[in-house]
gemmi code that builds the backbone of each chain (N, CA, C; Angstrom):
import gemmi

chains = {
    "A": [
        ("GLY", (18.872, -2.525, -6.553), (17.647, -2.177, -5.262), (16.709, -3.149, -4.897)),
        ("ALA", (16.083, -3.334, -3.804), (15.187, -4.120, -3.549), (13.933, -3.225, -3.855)),
        ("VAL", (13.108, -4.379, -3.877), (11.769, -3.289, -4.826), (10.241, -3.550, -4.140)),
        ("VAL", (9.429, -3.013, -3.634), (8.623, -2.918, -3.146), (7.472, -2.711, -3.796)),
        ("SER", (6.500, -4.102, -3.983), (5.364, -3.275, -4.779), (4.097, -3.647, -4.036)),
        ("GLN", (2.480, -2.260, -4.693), (1.727, -2.572, -3.807), (0.760, -1.958, -4.580)),
        ("HIS", (-0.316, -2.915, -3.813), (-1.845, -2.994, -5.052), (-2.861, -3.191, -3.821)),
        ("PRO", (-3.827, -1.990, -4.670), (-4.102, -1.290, -5.590), (-3.013, -0.018, -5.532)),
        ("SER", (-3.244, 0.930, -6.639), (-2.375, 1.870, -6.800), (-3.489, 3.315, -6.487)),
        ("ARG", (-4.918, 2.928, -6.694), (-5.479, 3.785, -6.706), (-7.108, 3.056, -6.163)),
        ("VAL", (-7.889, 3.501, -5.262), (-8.848, 2.976, -5.062), (-10.077, 3.668, -4.812)),
        ("ILE", (-11.211, 4.104, -5.787), (-12.485, 5.096, -4.841), (-13.615, 3.882, -4.387)),
        ("CYS", (-13.820, 4.183, -3.414), (-14.875, 3.254, -2.738), (-15.919, 4.244, -1.951)),
        ("LYS", (-17.363, 3.310, -2.026), (-17.955, 4.569, -0.984), (-17.937, 4.242, 0.679)),
        ("SER", (-18.376, 4.757, 0.795), (-18.321, 5.154, 2.673), (-19.016, 3.817, 3.274)),
        ("GLY", (-18.589, 3.068, 3.817), (-18.901, 2.228, 4.843), (-18.599, 1.084, 4.205)),
        ("THR", (-17.921, 0.773, 3.287), (-16.970, -0.522, 2.401), (-15.762, -0.419, 3.448)),
        ("SER", (-14.920, -1.699, 3.097), (-13.711, -2.226, 3.316), (-12.565, -2.080, 2.486)),
        ("VAL", (-11.753, -1.863, 2.788), (-10.699, -1.817, 1.423), (-9.445, -2.361, 1.803)),
        ("LYS", (-8.820, -3.393, 0.968), (-7.527, -4.091, 1.423), (-6.410, -3.379, 0.652)),
        ("ILE", (-5.328, -3.139, 1.340), (-4.141, -2.731, 0.232), (-3.125, -4.388, 0.526)),
        ("GLU", (-2.194, -4.305, -0.617), (-1.556, -5.423, -0.341), (0.211, -4.879, -0.671)),
        ("CYS", (1.125, -4.899, 0.040), (2.487, -4.768, 0.339), (3.100, -5.727, -0.011)),
        ("ARG", (4.205, -5.996, -0.887), (4.720, -6.893, -1.386), (6.600, -6.635, -1.042)),
        ("SER", (7.475, -6.852, -0.821), (8.679, -7.349, -1.054), (8.748, -8.255, -2.284)),
        ("LEU", (9.362, -7.817, -3.794), (9.704, -8.672, -4.491), (10.904, -9.582, -4.507)),
        ("ASP", (11.883, -9.161, -4.408), (13.112, -9.996, -4.480), (13.520, -9.469, -2.947)),
        ("PHE", (13.155, -9.696, -1.953), (13.999, -9.371, -0.536), (13.156, -10.152, 0.151)),
        ("GLN", (13.178, -11.000, 1.562), (12.705, -10.976, 2.498), (12.556, -9.833, 3.957)),
        ("ALA", (11.188, -9.848, 4.311), (11.034, -8.538, 4.971), (10.444, -9.140, 5.986)),
        ("THR", (10.944, -8.983, 7.529), (10.726, -9.512, 8.324), (9.777, -8.478, 8.784)),
        ("THR", (9.667, -7.280, 9.003), (9.089, -6.221, 9.401), (8.693, -4.951, 7.827)),
        ("MET", (7.363, -5.215, 8.172), (7.291, -3.980, 7.034), (6.351, -3.094, 7.676)),
        ("PHE", (6.368, -1.325, 7.186), (5.630, -0.379, 8.110), (4.593, -0.193, 6.688)),
        ("TRP", (3.646, 0.632, 8.162), (3.021, 1.504, 7.048), (2.558, 2.759, 7.635)),
        ("TYR", (2.569, 3.764, 6.253), (2.628, 4.862, 6.469), (1.202, 5.674, 5.983)),
        ("ARG", (1.171, 6.509, 6.120), (-0.314, 7.612, 5.886), (0.448, 8.822, 5.143)),
        ("GLN", (-0.093, 9.523, 4.381), (0.295, 10.660, 3.772), (-1.007, 11.835, 3.409)),
        ("PHE", (-1.494, 12.969, 4.169), (-1.625, 13.868, 3.857), (-1.356, 14.769, 2.675)),
        ("PRO", (-2.003, 15.264, 1.866), (-0.741, 16.324, 1.011), (-0.459, 17.867, 1.599)),
        ("LYS", (0.827, 17.265, 0.774), (2.080, 18.528, 1.182), (2.689, 18.451, 2.800)),
        ("GLN", (2.136, 16.856, 3.485), (2.967, 16.542, 4.867), (3.660, 15.580, 4.560)),
        ("SER", (4.584, 14.814, 5.886), (4.915, 14.310, 5.928), (4.527, 12.179, 5.977)),
        ("LEU", (5.322, 11.513, 6.238), (5.111, 10.536, 5.919), (4.482, 9.942, 7.692)),
        ("MET", (3.211, 9.844, 7.962), (2.811, 9.441, 9.128), (2.963, 7.897, 9.641)),
        ("LEU", (3.640, 7.597, 10.421), (4.103, 5.968, 11.116), (2.431, 5.752, 11.536)),
        ("MET", (1.742, 4.752, 10.888), (0.625, 3.899, 11.139), (0.813, 2.521, 12.452)),
        ("ALA", (1.402, 1.943, 11.614), (1.876, 0.982, 12.267), (2.728, -0.039, 12.072)),
        ("THR", (3.694, -0.773, 12.906), (4.544, -1.634, 12.041), (4.130, -3.264, 12.213)),
        ("SER", (3.874, -3.681, 10.716), (3.688, -5.419, 10.620), (5.010, -5.958, 10.979)),
        ("ASN", (4.922, -7.162, 12.073), (5.771, -7.948, 11.354), (5.848, -9.306, 11.185)),
        ("GLU", (6.134, -10.377, 10.872), (5.756, -11.305, 10.309), (5.297, -12.214, 11.193)),
        ("GLY", (4.449, -12.920, 11.226), (4.375, -13.870, 12.482), (3.394, -13.980, 13.632)),
        ("SER", (3.356, -12.056, 14.057), (2.999, -11.870, 15.214), (2.175, -10.462, 14.715)),
        ("LYS", (1.509, -10.113, 16.064), (0.592, -8.776, 15.972), (1.248, -7.501, 15.493)),
        ("ALA", (0.355, -6.534, 14.714), (1.398, -5.453, 14.347), (1.151, -4.192, 16.025)),
        ("THR", (2.459, -3.387, 15.773), (2.314, -2.544, 16.449), (1.880, -1.219, 16.048)),
        ("TYR", (0.871, -0.628, 16.477), (0.241, 0.572, 15.925), (0.798, 1.729, 16.829)),
        ("GLU", (1.047, 2.828, 16.291), (1.330, 4.039, 16.723), (0.401, 4.742, 17.651)),
        ("GLN", (0.370, 5.627, 18.767), (-0.865, 6.138, 19.664), (-1.703, 6.825, 18.755)),
        ("GLY", (-3.329, 6.774, 18.717), (-4.016, 7.587, 17.957), (-4.371, 6.740, 16.761)),
        ("VAL", (-3.465, 5.239, 16.414), (-4.419, 4.881, 15.150), (-5.369, 3.569, 15.663)),
        ("GLU", (-6.351, 3.763, 15.357), (-7.336, 2.370, 15.119), (-7.023, 0.950, 15.282)),
        ("LYS", (-6.786, 0.414, 15.970), (-6.529, -1.152, 15.406), (-7.406, -2.385, 15.047)),
        ("ASP", (-8.423, -1.404, 15.387), (-10.028, -1.953, 14.617), (-10.054, -1.806, 13.316)),
        ("LYS", (-9.781, -0.566, 13.202), (-9.867, 0.287, 11.615), (-8.884, 0.165, 11.203)),
        ("PHE", (-7.705, -0.394, 11.197), (-6.943, -0.447, 10.392), (-6.093, -2.156, 10.641)),
        ("LEU", (-7.091, -3.097, 9.763), (-6.215, -4.451, 10.364), (-4.881, -4.699, 9.375)),
        ("ILE", (-4.125, -5.497, 9.769), (-2.804, -5.532, 9.468), (-2.735, -6.845, 9.576)),
        ("ASN", (-2.094, -7.505, 8.288), (-1.691, -8.936, 8.534), (-0.588, -9.216, 7.868)),
        ("HIS", (0.502, -9.598, 8.469), (1.688, -10.269, 7.672), (2.001, -11.646, 8.017)),
        ("ALA", (1.381, -12.408, 7.026), (0.855, -13.377, 6.860), (2.034, -14.282, 6.132)),
        ("SER", (3.642, -13.043, 6.009), (4.609, -14.156, 5.064), (5.426, -13.493, 5.142)),
        ("LEU", (6.985, -13.741, 4.828), (8.194, -12.995, 5.070), (7.877, -12.005, 3.726)),
        ("THR", (6.787, -11.931, 2.769), (7.495, -10.886, 1.525), (5.984, -10.293, 1.412)),
        ("LEU", (4.555, -10.734, 2.347), (2.955, -9.957, 1.979), (2.944, -9.172, 3.693)),
        ("SER", (2.713, -8.100, 3.156), (1.509, -7.209, 4.630), (0.641, -6.593, 3.937)),
        ("THR", (-0.712, -7.356, 4.127), (-1.852, -6.583, 4.262), (-2.293, -5.137, 5.198)),
        ("LEU", (-3.016, -4.326, 4.767), (-3.955, -3.226, 5.456), (-5.535, -3.393, 4.759)),
        ("THR", (-5.876, -3.093, 5.867), (-7.393, -3.749, 5.761), (-7.946, -2.498, 6.381)),
        ("VAL", (-8.410, -1.503, 5.712), (-9.131, -0.233, 5.690), (-10.561, -0.283, 6.181)),
        ("THR", (-11.353, -1.016, 7.098), (-12.420, -1.307, 7.735), (-13.567, -0.002, 7.983)),
        ("SER", (-15.011, -0.020, 7.542), (-16.027, 0.658, 7.347), (-14.976, 2.195, 7.228)),
        ("ALA", (-14.472, 2.183, 5.840), (-14.062, 3.503, 5.258), (-15.034, 4.954, 5.078)),
        ("HIS", (-14.095, 6.115, 5.883), (-15.281, 7.083, 5.828), (-14.026, 7.641, 4.772)),
        ("PRO", (-14.989, 9.187, 4.298), (-14.075, 9.811, 3.593), (-12.666, 10.981, 4.129)),
        ("GLU", (-12.880, 10.745, 5.624), (-11.567, 11.117, 6.635), (-10.407, 9.966, 6.381)),
        ("ASP", (-10.655, 8.992, 6.108), (-9.590, 8.064, 5.777), (-8.724, 7.992, 4.225)),
        ("SER", (-9.623, 8.887, 3.477), (-8.999, 9.259, 2.127), (-7.532, 9.738, 2.191)),
        ("SER", (-6.614, 9.082, 1.553), (-5.640, 9.555, 2.182), (-4.824, 8.368, 1.329)),
        ("PHE", (-3.061, 9.079, 1.038), (-2.756, 8.513, 0.763), (-1.847, 7.043, 1.342)),
        ("TYR", (-1.428, 6.083, 1.085), (-0.993, 4.967, 1.924), (0.123, 4.804, 1.240)),
        ("ILE", (1.221, 3.901, 2.426), (2.697, 3.950, 1.537), (2.899, 2.840, 2.888)),
        ("CYS", (3.410, 1.490, 2.157), (3.858, 0.468, 2.738), (5.430, 0.924, 2.495)),
        ("SER", (6.335, 0.371, 3.129), (7.622, -0.320, 3.541), (8.333, -1.264, 4.012)),
        ("ALA", (8.892, -1.721, 3.435), (9.618, -2.667, 3.649), (10.833, -2.925, 4.569)),
        ("ARG", (11.380, -3.554, 5.159), (13.264, -3.569, 5.965), (13.693, -4.061, 5.391)),
        ("GLU", (15.313, -3.951, 4.424), (16.043, -5.166, 4.074), (17.169, -5.187, 5.138)),
        ("LEU", (16.659, -6.589, 6.021), (18.387, -6.786, 6.658), (19.387, -6.555, 6.199)),
        ("ALA", (20.551, -5.839, 6.837), (21.325, -5.438, 6.274), (22.702, -6.039, 6.978)),
        ("GLY", (21.927, -6.726, 8.538), (22.814, -6.871, 9.704), (23.563, -6.173, 10.625)),
        ("GLY", (23.393, -4.820, 10.292), (23.838, -3.936, 10.974), (22.487, -2.565, 11.380)),
        ("PRO", (23.027, -1.590, 12.141), (22.504, -0.471, 12.810), (21.519, -0.022, 11.331)),
        ("GLY", (20.418, 0.715, 11.635), (19.681, 1.102, 10.643), (19.121, 0.725, 9.194)),
        ("ASP", (18.698, -0.873, 9.859), (18.153, -1.770, 7.740), (17.559, -0.504, 7.184)),
        ("THR", (17.996, -0.531, 5.971), (17.278, 0.309, 4.948), (16.460, -0.011, 4.592)),
        ("GLN", (15.288, 0.962, 4.434), (13.866, 0.969, 3.932), (13.703, 1.434, 2.999)),
        ("TYR", (12.368, 0.333, 2.329), (12.351, 1.047, 0.743), (10.865, 1.119, 0.474)),
        ("PHE", (10.464, 1.755, 0.229), (8.945, 2.347, 0.107), (8.165, 1.478, -1.488)),
        ("GLY", (7.035, 0.963, -0.820), (6.151, 0.765, -1.961), (5.974, 2.135, -2.730)),
        ("PRO", (4.890, 2.040, -4.087), (4.917, 3.075, -4.993), (3.367, 3.751, -4.307)),
        ("GLY", (2.731, 3.309, -3.044), (1.676, 3.847, -2.667), (0.249, 3.251, -2.895)),
        ("THR", (-0.884, 3.517, -2.432), (-2.149, 3.973, -2.693), (-3.071, 4.930, -2.537)),
        ("ARG", (-3.245, 5.660, -3.512), (-4.642, 6.606, -3.510), (-5.840, 5.949, -2.975)),
        ("LEU", (-6.231, 6.229, -1.765), (-7.587, 5.852, -1.185), (-8.395, 7.262, -1.143)),
        ("THR", (-9.823, 6.904, -2.011), (-11.006, 8.170, -2.248), (-12.032, 7.337, -1.592)),
        ("VAL", (-12.190, 8.161, -0.261), (-13.624, 7.622, -0.073), (-14.710, 8.518, -0.331)),
        ("LEU", (-15.404, 7.676, -0.889), (-17.302, 9.014, -1.626), (-17.804, 9.240, -0.452)),
    ],
    "B": [
        ("GLY", (11.025, 9.392, 22.665), (11.160, 9.552, 21.122), (11.908, 10.421, 20.156)),
        ("GLU", (12.885, 9.404, 19.196), (13.341, 10.523, 18.190), (12.160, 11.911, 17.602)),
        ("ASN", (12.877, 13.159, 17.975), (12.032, 13.877, 17.124), (12.829, 14.518, 16.110)),
        ("VAL", (13.202, 14.664, 14.467), (13.764, 15.229, 13.437), (12.613, 16.617, 12.814)),
        ("GLU", (13.579, 17.535, 13.379), (13.440, 18.999, 12.478), (14.277, 19.186, 11.225)),
        ("GLN", (13.706, 19.973, 10.240), (14.015, 19.627, 9.252), (13.607, 21.240, 8.189)),
        ("HIS", (14.966, 21.509, 7.934), (14.507, 23.219, 7.315), (15.500, 23.503, 6.259)),
        ("PRO", (15.272, 24.161, 5.417), (13.330, 25.213, 5.113), (13.022, 24.027, 4.966)),
        ("SER", (11.603, 24.812, 4.886), (9.992, 23.842, 4.350), (9.685, 24.158, 2.750)),
        ("THR", (10.168, 25.254, 2.208), (10.585, 25.077, 0.692), (11.943, 25.875, 0.219)),
        ("LEU", (12.081, 25.485, -0.563), (13.737, 26.116, -1.368), (13.739, 26.016, -2.939)),
        ("SER", (13.731, 27.442, -3.042), (13.979, 27.699, -4.846), (15.500, 28.501, -5.379)),
        ("VAL", (15.876, 27.544, -5.811), (17.327, 27.608, -6.971), (17.205, 27.803, -7.662)),
        ("GLN", (17.757, 28.630, -8.330), (18.387, 28.842, -9.815), (18.859, 27.443, -10.242)),
        ("GLU", (18.519, 27.139, -11.470), (19.219, 25.906, -11.856), (20.819, 25.918, -12.144)),
        ("GLY", (21.292, 25.063, -12.201), (22.813, 24.850, -11.273), (23.669, 25.357, -10.347)),
        ("ASP", (22.279, 26.115, -9.458), (23.414, 26.534, -8.266), (23.164, 25.492, -7.232)),
        ("SER", (23.647, 25.607, -5.959), (23.447, 24.617, -4.936), (22.733, 24.506, -4.066)),
        ("ALA", (21.790, 23.435, -3.751), (20.604, 23.598, -2.440), (21.115, 22.881, -1.820)),
        ("VAL", (21.105, 23.137, -0.325), (21.449, 22.604, 1.216), (19.553, 22.838, 1.927)),
        ("ILE", (19.764, 21.338, 2.610), (18.582, 20.840, 3.713), (19.127, 20.231, 5.087)),
        ("LYS", (18.971, 20.840, 5.890), (19.408, 20.843, 7.002), (18.392, 20.282, 7.810)),
        ("CYS", (19.246, 19.326, 8.904), (18.218, 18.817, 9.429), (18.897, 18.271, 11.352)),
        ("THR", (17.700, 18.475, 12.500), (18.691, 18.462, 13.628), (17.467, 17.064, 14.034)),
        ("TYR", (18.578, 16.029, 14.917), (17.631, 15.315, 15.650), (17.929, 15.445, 17.277)),
        ("SER", (17.188, 15.105, 17.605), (17.303, 14.681, 19.387), (17.474, 13.800, 20.328)),
        ("ASP", (17.884, 12.494, 19.486), (18.402, 11.160, 20.505), (19.884, 10.985, 20.165)),
        ("SER", (20.568, 11.482, 20.958), (21.991, 11.057, 20.434), (22.604, 9.518, 19.958)),
        ("ALA", (21.417, 8.894, 20.617), (21.831, 7.476, 20.088), (21.331, 6.608, 18.414)),
        ("SER", (20.925, 7.937, 17.913), (20.615, 7.763, 16.293), (21.719, 7.276, 15.704)),
        ("ASN", (22.486, 6.312, 15.029), (23.055, 6.039, 14.009), (22.700, 5.939, 12.483)),
        ("TYR", (21.980, 6.246, 12.037), (21.371, 5.844, 10.589), (20.913, 7.009, 10.096)),
        ("PHE", (21.081, 7.756, 9.059), (20.261, 8.971, 8.546), (19.650, 8.644, 6.942)),
        ("PRO", (19.078, 8.649, 6.951), (18.634, 8.398, 5.275), (18.088, 9.376, 4.711)),
        ("TRP", (17.942, 9.692, 3.233), (17.879, 11.056, 2.947), (16.638, 10.400, 1.565)),
        ("TYR", (15.302, 10.941, 1.786), (14.176, 10.183, 0.314), (13.806, 11.176, -0.613)),
        ("LYS", (13.823, 11.019, -1.476), (13.524, 12.080, -2.699), (11.765, 11.518, -2.963)),
        ("GLN", (10.622, 12.450, -2.726), (9.574, 11.948, -3.006), (8.698, 13.203, -4.751)),
        ("GLU", (8.656, 12.553, -5.507), (8.183, 13.191, -6.366), (6.683, 12.919, -6.317)),
        ("LEU", (5.906, 14.213, -6.684), (4.426, 14.508, -6.495), (4.009, 12.891, -6.905)),
        ("GLY", (3.131, 12.325, -5.372), (2.032, 11.543, -5.976), (3.001, 9.649, -6.483)),
        ("LYS", (4.162, 9.702, -6.342), (5.103, 8.905, -6.305), (5.215, 8.009, -4.452)),
        ("ARG", (6.447, 7.382, -4.864), (6.952, 6.580, -3.349), (8.221, 7.458, -3.536)),
        ("PRO", (8.370, 7.169, -1.920), (9.802, 8.261, -1.599), (10.905, 7.298, -1.947)),
        ("GLN", (12.227, 7.889, -2.559), (13.329, 7.052, -3.267), (14.556, 7.391, -2.174)),
        ("LEU", (14.647, 6.411, -1.811), (15.871, 6.682, -0.784), (17.287, 7.276, -1.893)),
        ("ILE", (17.871, 8.335, -1.390), (19.028, 8.831, -2.841), (20.524, 8.512, -1.891)),
        ("ILE", (20.157, 8.863, -0.504), (21.622, 9.027, -0.180), (21.221, 8.391, 1.631)),
        ("ASP", (22.590, 7.964, 2.108), (22.115, 7.628, 3.528), (24.175, 7.484, 4.306)),
        ("ILE", (23.694, 7.892, 5.188), (24.573, 8.188, 6.156), (24.555, 6.907, 7.469)),
        ("ARG", (25.565, 6.638, 8.179), (25.738, 6.209, 9.417), (26.777, 6.471, 10.101)),
        ("SER", (26.215, 6.618, 11.200), (27.081, 7.447, 12.506), (28.505, 7.469, 12.439)),
        ("ASN", (29.233, 6.320, 11.864), (30.798, 6.069, 11.831), (31.356, 6.926, 10.502)),
        ("VAL", (31.234, 8.060, 10.299), (31.041, 8.591, 9.252), (30.567, 10.224, 9.033)),
        ("GLY", (31.624, 11.148, 9.006), (31.147, 12.250, 8.702), (31.044, 13.100, 7.365)),
        ("GLU", (31.078, 12.412, 6.139), (30.290, 13.138, 4.904), (29.868, 11.394, 3.977)),
        ("LYS", (29.739, 11.711, 3.496), (29.528, 10.786, 2.044), (28.748, 11.398, 0.190)),
        ("LYS", (29.575, 10.967, -0.161), (29.525, 12.049, -1.393), (29.005, 10.963, -2.507)),
        ("ASP", (27.772, 11.504, -3.309), (27.403, 10.363, -4.592), (27.398, 11.270, -5.414)),
        ("GLN", (28.258, 11.434, -6.629), (28.269, 12.309, -7.441), (27.625, 13.829, -7.201)),
        ("ARG", (26.637, 14.117, -7.590), (26.063, 16.141, -7.297), (25.113, 15.609, -5.681)),
        ("ILE", (25.152, 14.515, -5.168), (24.891, 14.315, -4.042), (25.586, 14.353, -2.584)),
        ("ALA", (25.314, 14.619, -1.903), (26.000, 14.693, -0.646), (25.663, 15.043, 1.032)),
        ("VAL", (25.810, 14.153, 1.966), (25.440, 14.702, 2.802), (26.632, 14.492, 3.884)),
        ("THR", (25.828, 15.204, 5.189), (27.065, 15.508, 6.384), (26.879, 15.288, 7.491)),
        ("LEU", (27.356, 14.607, 8.228), (27.211, 14.477, 9.847), (28.069, 15.303, 10.752)),
        ("ASN", (26.904, 15.515, 11.467), (27.852, 16.284, 12.894), (27.251, 15.255, 14.207)),
        ("LYS", (27.960, 14.803, 14.867), (26.961, 14.024, 15.385), (27.071, 14.800, 16.716)),
        ("THR", (28.478, 15.461, 16.917), (28.307, 16.097, 18.319), (27.130, 17.678, 18.451)),
        ("ALA", (26.862, 18.251, 17.559), (25.875, 19.104, 17.145), (24.201, 18.654, 16.777)),
        ("LYS", (24.530, 17.178, 16.592), (23.455, 16.391, 16.289), (22.244, 17.099, 14.776)),
        ("HIS", (23.357, 16.928, 14.241), (22.311, 17.648, 13.036), (23.474, 16.837, 11.287)),
        ("PHE", (22.642, 17.003, 10.504), (23.258, 16.389, 9.229), (22.627, 17.245, 8.228)),
        ("SER", (22.972, 17.421, 7.264), (22.962, 17.790, 5.753), (23.147, 17.570, 4.236)),
        ("LEU", (21.677, 17.749, 3.424), (21.781, 17.238, 2.339), (22.311, 18.785, 1.512)),
        ("HIS", (23.282, 18.102, 0.652), (23.888, 19.145, -0.433), (22.957, 18.851, -2.077)),
        ("ILE", (22.984, 19.330, -2.630), (22.813, 19.400, -4.067), (23.863, 20.116, -4.609)),
        ("THR", (24.298, 19.946, -5.625), (25.256, 20.847, -6.384), (24.477, 20.556, -7.812)),
        ("GLU", (24.968, 21.862, -8.550), (24.855, 21.404, -9.945), (22.884, 21.634, -10.151)),
        ("THR", (22.316, 21.871, -9.603), (21.100, 21.479, -9.615), (20.401, 21.610, -10.892)),
        ("GLN", (19.407, 20.354, -11.208), (18.863, 20.181, -12.345), (17.513, 20.610, -12.475)),
        ("PRO", (16.058, 20.870, -13.524), (14.933, 20.976, -12.646), (14.389, 19.437, -12.536)),
        ("GLU", (15.080, 18.451, -13.154), (14.295, 17.090, -12.163), (14.728, 16.861, -11.014)),
        ("ASP", (15.596, 17.617, -10.492), (15.945, 17.922, -8.857), (14.614, 18.333, -7.931)),
        ("SER", (14.048, 19.027, -8.591), (12.513, 19.539, -8.402), (11.710, 18.289, -7.833)),
        ("ALA", (11.428, 18.338, -6.201), (10.644, 17.250, -5.156), (10.388, 17.348, -4.481)),
        ("VAL", (10.161, 16.655, -3.024), (10.034, 17.215, -1.539), (11.315, 16.066, -1.452)),
        ("TYR", (11.845, 16.374, -0.684), (13.034, 15.694, 0.333), (12.873, 15.854, 1.780)),
        ("PHE", (13.036, 14.478, 2.303), (12.821, 14.204, 3.592), (13.853, 13.673, 4.164)),
        ("CYS", (14.181, 13.852, 5.458), (15.438, 13.120, 5.985), (14.964, 12.376, 6.983)),
        ("ALA", (15.611, 11.376, 7.436), (14.862, 10.712, 9.056), (16.149, 10.210, 9.628)),
        ("ALA", (15.699, 10.109, 10.814), (17.088, 9.425, 11.903), (15.603, 7.978, 12.348)),
        ("PHE", (17.192, 7.139, 12.581), (17.056, 5.886, 13.108), (17.615, 5.935, 14.596)),
        ("PRO", (17.068, 5.894, 15.331), (17.429, 5.619, 17.264), (18.073, 4.177, 17.098)),
        ("GLY", (19.178, 4.146, 17.759), (19.964, 2.641, 17.999), (18.951, 1.687, 18.597)),
        ("ASP", (18.032, 1.640, 19.486), (16.967, 1.186, 20.016), (15.705, 0.901, 19.821)),
        ("ASP", (15.469, 1.145, 18.706), (14.097, 1.621, 17.796), (14.066, 0.601, 16.807)),
        ("TYR", (12.606, 0.381, 16.149), (13.352, -0.301, 14.706), (12.304, 0.984, 14.057)),
        ("LYS", (11.909, 2.157, 14.043), (11.654, 3.512, 13.358), (12.277, 4.246, 12.923)),
        ("LEU", (11.963, 4.631, 11.947), (12.591, 5.585, 11.581), (11.630, 6.930, 12.132)),
        ("SER", (12.204, 8.203, 12.200), (11.724, 8.991, 12.301), (12.036, 10.367, 11.085)),
        ("PHE", (10.684, 10.993, 10.367), (10.910, 12.193, 9.162), (11.150, 12.570, 9.316)),
        ("GLY", (11.999, 13.762, 9.165), (11.620, 15.413, 9.115), (10.252, 15.796, 8.285)),
        ("ALA", (10.202, 16.752, 8.361), (8.446, 17.556, 7.971), (8.486, 17.631, 6.196)),
        ("GLY", (10.020, 17.297, 5.594), (10.008, 17.776, 4.225), (10.553, 19.270, 3.459)),
        ("THR", (11.254, 18.959, 3.275), (11.430, 20.339, 2.120), (11.359, 20.393, 0.524)),
        ("THR", (10.208, 21.190, 0.342), (9.631, 21.133, -1.200), (10.790, 21.716, -2.245)),
        ("VAL", (11.786, 21.376, -2.806), (13.142, 22.159, -3.428), (12.030, 22.236, -5.056)),
        ("THR", (12.741, 23.176, -5.777), (11.823, 23.843, -6.635), (13.194, 24.338, -7.538)),
        ("VAL", (13.774, 23.955, -8.997), (14.581, 24.251, -9.620), (14.018, 25.198, -10.508)),
        ("ARG", (14.571, 26.465, -10.356), (14.091, 27.397, -11.561), (14.608, 27.096, -12.851)),
        ("ALA", (14.572, 26.928, -13.852), (15.172, 27.082, -15.294), (15.743, 28.583, -15.732)),
    ],
}
model = gemmi.Model(1)
for chain_id, residues in chains.items():
    chain = gemmi.Chain(chain_id)
    for i, (resn, *xyz) in enumerate(residues, 1):
        res = gemmi.Residue()
        res.name, res.seqid = resn, gemmi.SeqId(i, " ")
        for name, pos in zip(("N", "CA", "C"), xyz):
            atom = gemmi.Atom()
            atom.name, atom.element = name, gemmi.Element(name[0])
            atom.pos, atom.b_iso = gemmi.Position(*pos), 0.0
            res.add_atom(atom)
        chain.add_residue(res)
    model.add_chain(chain)
structure = gemmi.Structure()
structure.add_model(model)
structure.setup_entities()
């Protein structure tokens, strides 16, 4: 099956610093990638949709200037958490959509990044 | 937008018994319904999916059924094993949207 990698797997940073998370589709091209946030014992919350070559689409309530997304190529999307604060501590997961040529293109998830802001 | 409800939130079963998780969706245009399994601290893994042109799909001990009229779909796990313990998420994909809508998740615990 399709493989999605994410780096780093875990990061601890001081409040006020910025953190960049990379999401890569390893064996397929993904014109669309998704960034989710997951708090303990909760479901996945979609933050934004990353489109290759265009601006990301953010969900309501997600600050564009705080969560910067860049989808520079068909296999790489990055999420930068700017000026991180303790409330940004969470599990961030990306997914990439493999185009199957039909409705409901399958999404494959990265292993996630555990962000802890001190 | 699509709204997916999932029940129960927790499910405890004896090893060897069956587990059933049910989801309902609101958008009749939804046409793709995947199920994901997530172990603690790990990524969601696609375990089975069903498209709107079929009513049932089975893969070994896992099966999914879809009732388009009632707008609900279910995951069935038979002969449960301890390694089936995880959080399971259902999702729906509306036909005119590009985003998956996830249910709240079901924590399944298989007692040995």
